[in-house]
MARBA-3410 file (N, C-alpha, C, O; in Angstrom, 1 decimal):
230
62.5,44.9,112.2,62.7,44.7,110.8,62.3,45.9,110.1,61.1,46.4,110.2 ~ 63.2,46.5,109.2,63.0,47.8,108.7,61.7,48.0,107.8,61.2,49.1,107.7 ~ 61.2,46.9,107.2,60.1,47.1,106.3,58.8,47.2,107.1,57.7,47.4,106.5 ~ 58.9,47.2,108.5,57.7,47.5,109.3,57.9,49.0,109.8,57.0,49.4,110.6 ~ 58.9,49.6,109.4,59.2,51.0,109.8,58.0,51.9,109.5,57.7,52.0,108.3
57.4,52.6,110.5,56.3,53.5,110.2,56.6,54.6,109.2,55.8,55.1,108.5 ~ 57.9,55.0,109.2,58.4,56.0,108.3,58.2,55.7,106.8,58.1,56.5,106.0 ~ 58.2,54.3,106.6,58.0,53.9,105.2,56.7,54.5,104.6,56.7,54.8,103.4 ~ 55.6,54.5,105.4,54.4,55.0,104.9,54.4,56.5,104.6,53.7,57.0,103.7 ~ 55.3,57.2,105.3,55.5,58.7,105.0,56.0,58.8,103.5,55.6,59.8,102.8
56.9,57.9,103.1,57.5,58.0,101.8,56.6,57.3,100.8,56.5,57.8,99.6 ~ 55.9,56.2,101.1,55.2,55.4,100.2,53.8,55.8,99.9,53.3,55.7,98.8 ~ 53.1,56.2,101.0,51.7,56.5,100.9,51.3,57.6,99.9,50.4,57.3,99.0 ~ 51.9,58.8,99.9,51.5,59.8,98.9,51.6,59.4,97.5,50.7,59.6,96.7 ~ 52.8,58.8,97.0,52.8,58.4,95.6,51.9,57.2,95.3,51.5,57.1,94.2
51.7,56.4,96.3,50.8,55.3,96.1,49.4,55.8,95.8,48.7,55.3,94.9 ~ 48.9,56.8,96.6,47.6,57.3,96.4,47.5,58.1,95.1,46.5,58.0,94.4 ~ 48.6,58.7,94.7,48.7,59.4,93.4,48.5,58.4,92.3,47.9,58.7,91.3 ~ 49.2,57.3,92.5,49.1,56.2,91.4,47.7,55.7,91.3,47.2,55.4,90.2 ~ 47.0,55.4,92.4,45.7,55.0,92.4,44.7,56.0,91.7,43.9,55.6,90.9
44.9,57.3,92.1,44.1,58.3,91.5,44.4,58.4,89.9,43.5,58.6,89.2 ~ 45.7,58.3,89.6,46.0,58.3,88.1,45.4,57.2,87.4,44.9,57.4,86.3 ~ 45.4,56.0,88.0,44.8,54.8,87.3,43.3,55.0,87.1,42.7,54.7,86.1 ~ 42.7,55.6,88.2,41.2,55.9,88.1,40.9,56.9,87.0,40.0,56.7,86.2 ~ 41.8,58.0,87.0,41.6,59.0,86.0,41.7,58.5,84.6,40.9,58.8,83.7
42.7,57.7,84.3,43.0,57.3,82.9,41.9,56.4,82.5,41.5,56.4,81.3 ~ 41.4,55.5,83.3,40.4,54.5,83.0,39.0,55.2,82.8,38.3,55.0,81.8 ~ 38.7,56.1,83.7,37.4,56.8,83.6,37.4,57.8,82.4,36.4,57.9,81.7 ~ 38.5,58.5,82.2,38.6,59.4,81.1,38.5,58.7,79.7,37.8,59.1,78.8 ~ 39.2,57.6,79.6,39.2,56.8,78.4,37.8,56.3,78.1,37.3,56.4,77.0
37.2,55.8,79.2,35.8,55.3,79.0,34.8,56.3,78.6,34.0,56.1,77.7 ~ 35.0,57.6,79.1,34.1,58.7,78.8,34.3,59.0,77.3,33.3,59.1,76.6 ~ 35.5,59.2,76.8,35.7,59.6,75.5,35.7,58.5,74.4,35.8,58.7,73.2 ~ 35.7,57.3,74.9,35.5,56.1,74.0,34.1,56.1,73.5,33.8,55.5,72.5 ~ 33.2,56.8,74.1,31.8,56.9,73.7,31.6,58.1,72.8,30.5,58.3,72.2
32.6,58.9,72.6,32.5,60.1,71.7,33.1,59.9,70.4,34.3,59.7,70.3 ~ 32.3,59.8,69.3,32.8,59.4,68.0,33.5,60.6,67.4,33.1,61.7,67.5 ~ 34.6,60.3,66.6,35.2,61.4,65.9,34.4,61.9,64.7,33.7,61.1,64.1 ~ 34.4,63.2,64.5,33.6,63.7,63.4,34.1,63.2,62.0,33.3,63.1,61.1 ~ 35.4,62.9,62.0,36.0,62.4,60.7,35.6,60.9,60.5,35.8,60.5,59.3
35.2,60.2,61.5,35.0,58.8,61.4,36.2,57.9,61.3,36.1,56.7,60.9 ~ 37.4,58.5,61.6,38.6,57.8,61.5,38.9,57.0,62.8,38.7,57.6,63.9 ~ 39.2,55.7,62.7,39.5,54.9,63.9,41.0,55.0,64.3,41.8,55.6,63.6 ~ 41.3,54.3,65.4,42.6,54.4,65.9,43.7,53.9,65.0,44.7,54.5,64.8 ~ 43.4,52.8,64.3,44.4,52.2,63.4,44.6,53.1,62.2,45.8,53.3,61.8
43.6,53.7,61.7,43.7,54.6,60.6,44.4,55.9,60.9,45.2,56.4,60.2 ~ 44.1,56.4,62.2,44.8,57.6,62.6,46.3,57.3,62.7,47.1,58.2,62.3 ~ 46.7,56.2,63.3,48.1,55.9,63.4,48.8,55.7,62.1,49.9,56.3,61.9 ~ 48.1,55.1,61.1,48.7,54.9,59.8,48.9,56.3,59.1,49.9,56.5,58.4 ~ 47.9,57.1,59.3,48.0,58.4,58.6,49.1,59.3,59.2,49.8,59.9,58.5
49.3,59.2,60.5,50.4,59.9,61.1,51.8,59.4,60.7,52.7,60.1,60.5 ~ 51.9,58.0,60.7,53.1,57.4,60.3,53.4,57.8,58.8,54.6,58.1,58.5 ~ 52.4,57.8,58.0,52.6,58.1,56.6,53.1,59.6,56.4,54.0,59.9,55.7 ~ 52.4,60.5,57.2,52.8,61.9,57.2,54.3,62.1,57.7,54.9,63.0,57.2 ~ 54.7,61.2,58.6,56.1,61.3,59.1,57.1,60.6,58.2,58.3,60.5,58.5
56.6,60.0,57.1,57.5,59.3,56.2,58.0,58.0,56.7,59.1,57.5,56.4 ~ 57.2,57.3,57.5,57.5,56.0,58.1,56.7,54.9,57.4,55.5,54.9,57.5 ~ 57.4,54.1,56.6,56.7,53.0,55.9,57.1,51.6,56.5,56.5,50.6,56.0 ~ 58.0,51.6,57.4,58.5,50.3,57.9,57.8,49.9,59.2,58.2,48.8,59.7 ~ 57.0,50.7,59.8,56.3,50.4,61.1,54.9,49.8,60.8,54.1,50.4,60.2
54.7,48.6,61.3,53.4,48.0,61.2,52.4,48.5,62.3,52.9,48.8,63.4 ~ 51.1,48.5,62.0,50.1,48.8,63.0,49.3,47.6,63.2,48.6,47.1,62.3 ~ 49.4,47.0,64.5,48.8,45.7,64.8,47.8,45.9,65.9,48.0,46.7,66.8 ~ 46.8,45.0,66.0,45.9,44.9,67.1,46.5,43.9,68.1,47.1,42.9,67.8 ~ 46.3,44.2,69.4,46.8,43.3,70.5,45.8,43.3,71.6,44.9,44.2,71.7
45.8,42.2,72.4,44.8,42.0,73.4,45.2,42.8,74.6,46.3,43.2,74.9 ~ 44.1,43.1,75.5,44.4,43.8,76.7,43.9,45.2,76.7,44.1,45.9,75.7 ~ 43.2,45.7,77.7,42.8,47.0,77.8,43.9,48.0,78.0,44.7,47.8,78.9 ~ 44.0,49.0,77.2,45.1,50.0,77.3,46.5,49.4,77.3,47.3,49.8,78.1 ~ 46.6,48.3,76.5,47.9,47.7,76.4,48.7,48.2,75.2,49.7,47.6,74.7
48.3,49.4,74.7,48.9,50.0,73.6,50.4,50.4,73.8,50.8,50.9,74.9 ~ 51.3,50.1,72.8,52.7,50.5,73.0,53.3,50.4,71.6,52.8,49.8,70.6 ~ 54.5,51.1,71.5,55.3,51.0,70.3,56.5,50.2,70.6,57.2,50.4,71.6 ~ 56.8,49.2,69.8,57.9,48.3,70.0,59.0,48.7,69.0,59.0,48.3,67.8 ~ 60.1,49.4,69.5,61.1,49.8,68.6,62.0,48.7,68.0,62.6,48.9,66.9
62.1,47.6,68.7,62.9,46.5,68.2,62.3,45.9,67.0,63.0,45.6,66.0 ~ 61.0,45.7,67.0,60.3,45.0,65.9,59.6,46.0,64.9,58.9,45.6,64.0 ~ 59.8,47.3,65.2,59.1,48.4,64.4,57.6,48.1,64.3,57.1,48.0,63.2 ~ 57.0,47.9,65.4,55.6,47.6,65.4,54.8,48.5,66.4,55.3,48.7,67.5 ~ 53.7,49.1,65.9,52.9,49.9,66.8,51.7,49.0,67.1,50.8,48.7,66.3
51.6,48.6,68.4,50.5,47.6,68.8,49.4,48.4,69.6,49.7,49.0,70.6 ~ 48.2,48.3,69.1,47.1,49.0,69.7,46.1,47.9,70.3,45.8,46.9,69.6 ~ 45.6,48.2,71.5,44.6,47.4,72.0,43.4,47.3,71.1,43.2,48.3,70.3 ~ 42.6,46.3,71.2,41.5,46.1,70.2,40.5,47.2,70.2,40.1,47.6,69.1 ~ 40.2,47.8,71.3,39.3,49.0,71.3,39.9,50.2,70.6,39.2,50.9,69.8
41.1,50.4,70.9,41.8,51.6,70.3,42.0,51.3,68.8,41.8,52.3,68.0 ~ 42.3,50.1,68.4,42.5,49.8,67.0,41.3,50.0,66.1,41.4,50.5,65.0 ~ 40.2,49.6,66.6,39.0,49.5,65.8,38.0,50.7,66.0,37.2,50.9,65.1 ~ 38.0,51.4,67.1,37.0,52.4,67.4,37.4,53.7,66.7,38.5,54.1,66.7 ~ 36.3,54.4,66.3,36.5,55.8,65.7,36.0,56.7,66.8,35.0,57.4,66.7
36.8,56.8,67.9,36.4,57.6,69.1,37.5,58.6,69.4,38.7,58.4,68.9 ~ 37.2,59.6,70.1,38.2,60.6,70.5,39.3,59.9,71.4,40.5,60.2,71.2 ~ 38.9,59.0,72.3,39.9,58.3,73.1,40.8,57.4,72.2,42.0,57.4,72.4 ~ 40.2,56.7,71.3,41.0,55.8,70.4,42.1,56.5,69.6,43.2,56.1,69.6 ~ 41.6,57.6,68.9,42.6,58.3,68.1,43.7,59.0,68.9,44.8,59.2,68.4
43.3,59.5,70.1,44.3,60.1,71.0,45.4,59.2,71.4,46.5,59.5,71.3 ~ 45.0,58.0,71.8,45.9,57.0,72.3,46.8,56.5,71.1,48.0,56.4,71.2 ~ 46.1,56.2,70.0,46.8,55.8,68.8,47.9,56.8,68.3,49.0,56.4,67.9 ~ 47.5,58.1,68.3,48.4,59.1,67.9,49.6,59.2,68.8,50.7,59.5,68.4 ~ 49.3,59.1,70.1,50.4,59.1,71.1,51.4,58.0,70.8,52.6,58.3,70.8
51.0,56.8,70.5,51.9,55.7,70.2,52.6,55.9,68.9,53.8,55.6,68.8 ~ 51.9,56.5,67.9,52.6,56.9,66.7,53.7,57.9,66.9,54.7,58.0,66.2 ~ 53.4,58.8,67.9,54.4,59.8,68.3,55.7,59.1,68.7,56.8,59.7,68.5 ~ 55.7,58.0,69.4,56.9,57.3,69.7,57.6,56.8,68.5,58.9,56.8,68.5 ~ 56.9,56.3,67.5,57.5,55.9,66.2,58.2,57.1,65.6,59.3,56.9,65.0
57.6,58.2,65.6,58.3,59.4,65.1,59.5,59.8,65.9,60.5,60.2,65.3 ~ 59.5,59.6,67.2,60.7,59.8,68.0,61.8,58.9,67.6,63.0,59.3,67.5 ~ 61.4,57.6,67.4,62.4,56.6,67.0,63.1,57.0,65.7,64.3,56.8,65.5 ~ 62.3,57.5,64.7,62.8,57.8,63.4,63.8,59.0,63.5,64.8,59.0,62.8 ~ 63.5,60.0,64.3,64.3,61.2,64.5,65.4,61.0,65.5,66.1,61.9,65.8
65.5,59.8,66.1,66.5,59.4,67.1,66.4,60.4,68.3,67.4,61.0,68.7 ~ 65.2,60.6,68.8,65.0,61.5,69.9,65.8,61.0,71.1,65.6,59.8,71.5 ~ 66.7,61.8,71.6,67.7,61.4,72.5,67.1,60.8,73.8,67.6,59.7,74.2 ~ 66.1,61.4,74.5,65.6,60.7,75.7,65.1,59.3,75.4,65.2,58.4,76.3 ~ 64.5,59.1,74.2,64.0,57.7,73.9,65.1,56.8,73.7,65.0,55.6,74.1
66.2,57.2,73.1,67.4,56.4,73.0,68.0,56.0,74.3,68.3,54.8,74.6 ~ 68.0,57.0,75.2,68.5,56.7,76.6,67.6,55.7,77.3,68.1,54.7,77.9 ~ 66.3,55.9,77.2,65.4,55.0,77.8,65.5,53.6,77.3,65.5,52.6,78.1 ~ 65.7,53.4,76.0,65.8,52.1,75.4,67.1,51.4,75.9,67.1,50.2,76.1 ~ 68.2,52.2,76.0,69.5,51.6,76.5,69.4,51.1,77.9,70.1,50.2,78.4
68.5,51.8,78.7,68.4,51.5,80.1,67.5,50.3,80.4,67.5,49.8,81.5 ~ 66.7,49.8,79.5,65.7,48.7,79.7,66.4,47.5,80.3,65.8,47.0,81.3 ~ 67.5,47.0,79.8,68.1,45.8,80.5,68.4,46.0,82.0,68.1,45.1,82.8 ~ 69.0,47.1,82.3,69.4,47.4,83.6,68.2,47.6,84.5,68.2,47.2,85.7 ~ 67.2,48.2,84.0,65.9,48.5,84.8,65.2,47.1,85.1,64.7,47.0,86.2
65.2,46.2,84.2,64.5,44.9,84.4,65.2,44.2,85.5,64.5,43.4,86.3 ~ 66.5,44.4,85.7,67.2,43.7,86.8,67.1,44.6,88.1,66.8,44.0,89.1 ~ 67.3,45.9,88.0,67.3,46.7,89.1,66.0,46.8,89.9,65.9,46.8,91.1 ~ 64.8,46.8,89.1,63.5,46.9,89.8,63.2,45.7,90.6,62.5,45.8,91.6 ~ 63.8,44.5,90.3,63.5,43.2,91.0,64.6,42.9,92.0,64.3,42.5,93.1
65.8,43.0,91.5,67.0,42.5,92.3,67.4,43.6,93.3,67.8,43.3,94.4 ~ 67.3,44.9,92.9,67.8,45.9,93.7,67.2,45.9,95.2,68.0,45.9,96.1 ~ 65.9,45.9,95.3,65.3,45.9,96.7,65.7,44.6,97.5,65.9,44.7,98.7 ~ 65.8,43.5,96.8,66.2,42.3,97.5,67.6,42.4,98.0,67.9,42.0,99.1 ~ 68.5,42.9,97.1,69.9,43.1,97.6,70.0,44.1,98.8,70.7,43.9,99.7
69.2,45.1,98.7,69.2,46.1,99.7,68.7,45.5,101.1,69.3,45.7,102.1 ~ 67.6,44.7,101.0,67.1,44.1,102.2,68.2,43.1,102.8,68.4,43.1,104.0 ~ 68.8,42.3,101.9,69.8,41.4,102.4,71.0,42.1,103.0,71.5,41.7,104.0 ~ 71.3,43.2,102.3,72.5,44.0,102.8,72.2,44.6,104.2,73.1,44.7,105.0 ~ 71.0,45.0,104.4,70.7,45.6,105.7,70.7,44.5,106.8,71.3,44.7,107.9
70.2,43.4,106.5,70.2,42.3,107.5,71.6,41.8,107.8,71.9,41.4,108.9 ~ 72.5,41.8,106.8,73.8,41.3,107.0,74.8,42.4,107.2,76.1,42.2,107.3 ~ 74.4,43.6,107.4,75.3,44.8,107.5,76.2,44.6,108.7,77.4,45.0,108.6 ~ 75.7,44.0,109.8,76.6,43.8,111.0,77.7,42.8,110.7,78.7,42.8,111.4 ~ 77.5,42.0,109.7,78.5,41.0,109.4,79.5,41.3,108.3,80.7,41.2,108.4
78.9,41.8,107.2,79.7,42.1,106.0,79.8,43.6,105.6,80.3,43.9,104.6 ~ 79.2,44.4,106.5,79.2,45.8,106.1,78.0,46.2,105.2,77.1,45.4,105.0 ~ 78.0,47.4,104.7,76.9,47.9,103.9,77.1,47.9,102.4,76.3,48.4,101.7 ~ 78.2,47.2,102.0,78.4,47.2,100.5,77.3,46.6,99.7,76.9,47.1,98.7 ~ 76.7,45.5,100.2,75.6,44.8,99.5,74.4,45.7,99.5,73.7,45.8,98.5
74.1,46.4,100.6,73.0,47.3,100.6,73.1,48.5,99.6,72.2,48.9,98.9 ~ 74.3,49.0,99.5,74.6,50.1,98.6,74.5,49.6,97.1,74.1,50.3,96.2 ~ 74.9,48.4,96.9,74.7,47.8,95.6,73.3,47.7,95.2,72.9,48.0,94.1 ~ 72.4,47.3,96.2,71.0,47.3,95.9,70.4,48.7,95.6,69.6,48.8,94.8 ~ 70.9,49.7,96.4,70.4,51.1,96.1,70.8,51.5,94.7,70.0,52.1,94.0
72.1,51.2,94.3,72.5,51.6,93.0,71.7,50.9,91.9,71.3,51.6,90.9 ~ 71.4,49.7,92.1,70.6,48.9,91.1,69.2,49.5,91.0,68.7,49.7,89.9 ~ 68.6,49.7,92.2,67.2,50.3,92.2,67.2,51.7,91.7,66.2,52.2,91.1 ~ 68.3,52.4,91.9,68.4,53.8,91.3,68.2,53.9,89.8,67.7,54.9,89.3 ~ 68.6,52.8,89.1,68.4,52.8,87.7,66.9,52.8,87.4,66.5,53.4,86.3
66.1,52.2,88.2,64.6,52.2,88.0,64.1,53.6,88.2,63.2,54.0,87.4 ~ 64.5,54.3,89.2,64.1,55.7,89.5,64.5,56.6,88.3,63.7,57.4,87.8 ~ 65.7,56.4,87.8,66.2,57.2,86.7,65.4,56.9,85.5,65.1,57.9,84.7 ~ 65.1,55.7,85.2,64.3,55.3,84.1,63.0,56.0,84.1,62.5,56.5,83.1 ~ 62.3,56.0,85.3,61.0,56.6,85.4,61.1,58.1,85.1,60.2,58.7,84.5
62.2,58.7,85.5,62.3,60.2,85.3,62.6,60.4,83.8,62.1,61.4,83.2 ~ 63.4,59.6,83.2,63.7,59.8,81.7,62.4,59.5,80.9,62.2,60.1,79.8 ~ 61.5,58.7,81.4,60.3,58.4,80.7,59.4,59.6,80.6,58.7,59.7,79.6 ~ 59.4,60.5,81.5,58.5,61.6,81.5,58.7,62.5,80.3,57.7,62.7,79.6 ~ 59.9,63.0,79.9,60.0,63.8,78.7,59.6,63.0,77.5,59.1,63.6,76.5
59.9,61.7,77.5,59.6,60.8,76.3,58.1,60.8,76.1,57.6,61.0,75.0 ~ 57.3,60.6,77.1,55.9,60.5,77.0,55.2,61.9,76.7,54.3,62.0,75.9 ~ 55.8,62.9,77.3,55.2,64.3,77.1,55.5,64.7,75.7,54.6,65.3,75.0 ~ 56.7,64.4,75.1,57.0,64.8,73.8,56.1,64.0,72.8,55.7,64.5,71.8 ~ 55.9,62.7,73.1,55.0,61.9,72.2,53.6,62.5,72.1,53.0,62.5,71.0
53.1,62.9,73.3,51.7,63.5,73.3,51.7,64.9,72.5,50.8,65.2,71.8 ~ 52.8,65.6,72.7,52.9,66.9,71.9,52.9,66.7,70.4,52.2,67.4,69.7 ~ 53.6,65.7,70.0,53.6,65.4,68.5,52.2,64.9,68.1,51.7,65.3,67.0 ~ 51.6,64.1,68.9,50.3,63.5,68.6,49.3,64.6,68.5,48.5,64.6,67.5 ~ 49.2,65.6,69.4,48.2,66.6,69.4,48.4,67.5,68.2,47.4,67.9,67.5
49.6,67.8,67.8,49.8,68.7,66.6,49.3,68.0,65.3,48.7,68.6,64.5 ~ 49.6,66.7,65.2,49.3,66.0,64.0,47.9,65.6,63.9,47.3,65.5,62.8 ~ 47.2,65.4,65.0,45.8,65.0,64.9,45.0,66.1,64.2,44.1,65.9,63.5 ~ 45.3,67.4,64.5,44.6,68.5,63.9,45.0,68.7,62.5,44.2,68.9,61.6 ~ 46.4,68.8,62.3,46.9,69.1,61.0,46.5,68.1,60.0,46.4,68.4,58.8
46.3,66.8,60.4,45.9,65.8,59.4,44.4,65.6,59.3,44.0,64.7,58.6 ~ 43.7,66.5,60.0,42.2,66.4,59.8,41.6,65.2,60.5,40.5,64.8,60.2 ~ 42.3,64.6,61.5,41.8,63.4,62.2,40.7,63.8,63.2,39.7,63.2,63.3 ~ 41.0,64.9,63.9,40.0,65.5,64.8,40.0,67.0,64.5,40.9,67.6,63.9 ~ 38.9,67.6,64.9,38.7,69.1,64.8,39.3,69.8,66.0,39.5,69.1,67.0
39.6,71.1,65.9,40.1,71.8,67.1,39.2,71.7,68.3,39.6,71.6,69.4 ~ 37.9,71.6,68.0,36.9,71.5,69.1,37.0,70.1,69.8,36.8,70.0,71.0 ~ 37.4,69.1,69.0,37.5,67.8,69.6,38.8,67.6,70.4,38.9,66.6,71.1 ~ 39.7,68.5,70.3,41.0,68.4,71.0,40.8,68.5,72.5,41.7,68.0,73.3 ~ 39.7,69.0,73.0,39.5,69.0,74.4,39.4,67.6,75.0,40.0,67.3,76.0
38.8,66.7,74.3,38.7,65.3,74.7,40.0,64.6,74.6,40.4,63.9,75.5 ~ 40.8,64.9,73.5,42.1,64.3,73.3,43.0,64.8,74.4,43.7,63.9,75.0 ~ 43.0,66.0,74.7,43.8,66.6,75.8,43.5,65.9,77.2,44.4,65.5,77.9 ~ 42.2,65.7,77.4,41.8,65.0,78.7,42.4,63.6,78.8,42.9,63.2,79.8 ~ 42.3,62.9,77.7,42.7,61.5,77.6,44.3,61.4,77.8,44.8,60.7,78.6
45.0,62.2,77.1,46.4,62.2,77.1,47.0,62.7,78.4,48.0,62.3,78.9 ~ 46.4,63.8,78.9,46.8,64.3,80.2,46.6,63.3,81.4,47.4,63.2,82.3 ~ 45.5,62.6,81.3,45.2,61.6,82.3,46.3,60.5,82.2,46.8,60.0,83.2 ~ 46.7,60.1,81.0,47.7,59.1,80.8,49.0,59.5,81.3,49.8,58.8,81.9 ~ 49.3,60.8,81.1,50.6,61.4,81.5,50.7,61.3,83.1,51.8,61.2,83.6
49.6,61.5,83.7,49.6,61.5,85.2,50.1,60.1,85.7,50.7,60.1,86.8 ~ 49.8,59.0,85.0,50.3,57.7,85.4,51.8,57.6,85.4,52.4,57.0,86.3 ~ 52.5,58.3,84.5,53.9,58.3,84.4,54.5,59.2,85.5,55.6,58.9,86.1 ~ 53.8,60.3,85.8,54.2,61.1,87.0,54.2,60.3,88.3,55.1,60.4,89.1 ~ 53.1,59.6,88.4,52.9,58.8,89.6,54.0,57.7,89.7,54.5,57.4,90.8
54.3,57.0,88.6,55.3,56.0,88.6,56.7,56.6,89.0,57.4,55.9,89.7 ~ 57.0,57.7,88.5,58.3,58.4,88.8,58.3,58.8,90.3,59.3,58.6,90.9 ~ 57.2,59.3,90.8,57.1,59.7,92.2,57.3,58.4,93.1,58.0,58.5,94.1 ~ 56.7,57.3,92.7,56.8,56.1,93.5,58.3,55.6,93.6,58.8,55.2,94.6 ~ 58.9,55.6,92.4,60.3,55.1,92.3,61.3,56.0,93.1,62.1,55.5,93.8
61.1,57.3,92.9,62.0,58.2,93.6,61.8,58.2,95.1,62.8,58.2,95.8 ~ 60.6,58.1,95.5,60.3,58.1,97.0,60.8,56.8,97.6,61.3,56.8,98.8 ~ 60.7,55.7,96.9,61.3,54.5,97.5,62.8,54.6,97.6,63.4,54.1,98.5 ~ 63.4,55.1,96.5,64.9,55.3,96.6,65.3,56.2,97.8,66.2,55.9,98.5 ~ 64.5,57.3,98.0,64.8,58.2,99.1,64.7,57.5,100.4,65.4,57.7,101.3
63.7,56.6,100.5,63.4,55.9,101.7,64.6,55.0,102.0,65.1,54.9,103.1 ~ 65.1,54.3,101.0,66.3,53.4,101.1,67.5,54.2,101.7,68.2,53.8,102.6 ~ 67.7,55.4,101.1,68.8,56.3,101.5,68.6,56.8,102.9,69.6,56.9,103.7 ~ 67.4,57.0,103.3,67.1,57.5,104.7,67.5,56.4,105.7,67.9,56.7,106.8 ~ 67.2,55.1,105.3,67.6,54.0,106.2,69.1,53.9,106.4,69.6,53.8,107.5
69.8,54.1,105.3,71.3,54.1,105.3,71.8,55.3,106.2,72.8,55.2,107.0 ~ 71.1,56.4,106.1,71.5,57.6,106.9,71.3,57.4,108.3,72.1,57.8,109.2 ~ 70.2,56.7,108.7,69.9,56.5,110.1,70.9,55.4,110.7,71.2,55.5,111.9 ~ 71.3,54.5,109.8,72.3,53.5,110.3,73.6,54.2,110.6,74.3,53.9,111.6 ~ 74.0,55.2,109.8,75.2,55.9,110.0,75.1,56.7,111.3,76.1,57.4,111.6
END
C-alpha cells in the first residue's frame, strides 16, 4: 500500500520538521515580545484602527476574537479580528500582529492582485485539500480496473492547495511590508522597537513558507507515484 512507501518520508519529513520549527518560533517569539511594552502605550486594537484610518478605511471593524494567534482579516464581512491578547495588549508583539492584519485590509482596498486571486481560490482549496488526496488514493487502488483518470483528478484537485499556498506567500509578505512602514510612520513604534516587530513578523512568515513547502512536496510525491506506475 503506497502510503507505507518509505519514499514518502523523504518528501514529507523535511517540510514537516520545518513546520514544527516554524510553529515553535512564532509562539516563542510572540511570547517574548508580548512582554515588551510599546513606548507609545498603543495596544493592538488602537494600532489597527490608526493604520486603517491612515489608509482611508472607515468601513472595516476591529473586533476581539477568542483563540491564541487567531488573528485574521475577513474580507467578506470587512472585519479585522484580533485575538484577545493582541487586541488589548500594548506590546511589540501585539501591535506587530495587528498591523499585519490591517495590512490585509489595505490590500483589499487597493485590490491587491495576489489577494484577489487567493480569495477566488478559497472554494476550490477547501475541496481540494480534503477530497484531492482521497480521490488520489482511491484512483491508485482502482487504477488496474478503471485506469488512472481518478488519480489524476485527485492530483489536480490537490494541486489547487499547493497553488494556494504559493499565492499566499506574496500576500503575507506584502502585508508585513505595509505594516512595518506604517508602524513607524504613524508613531506606533520607534525605529529601535522595529527589531522586535521584525522578529515577530518574520517568525510568522516562516509558517507560511513551511505550509507551502508541505503542500508542494506532497504534490510532488503524488506525481512521483504516478511516474513510478508508468
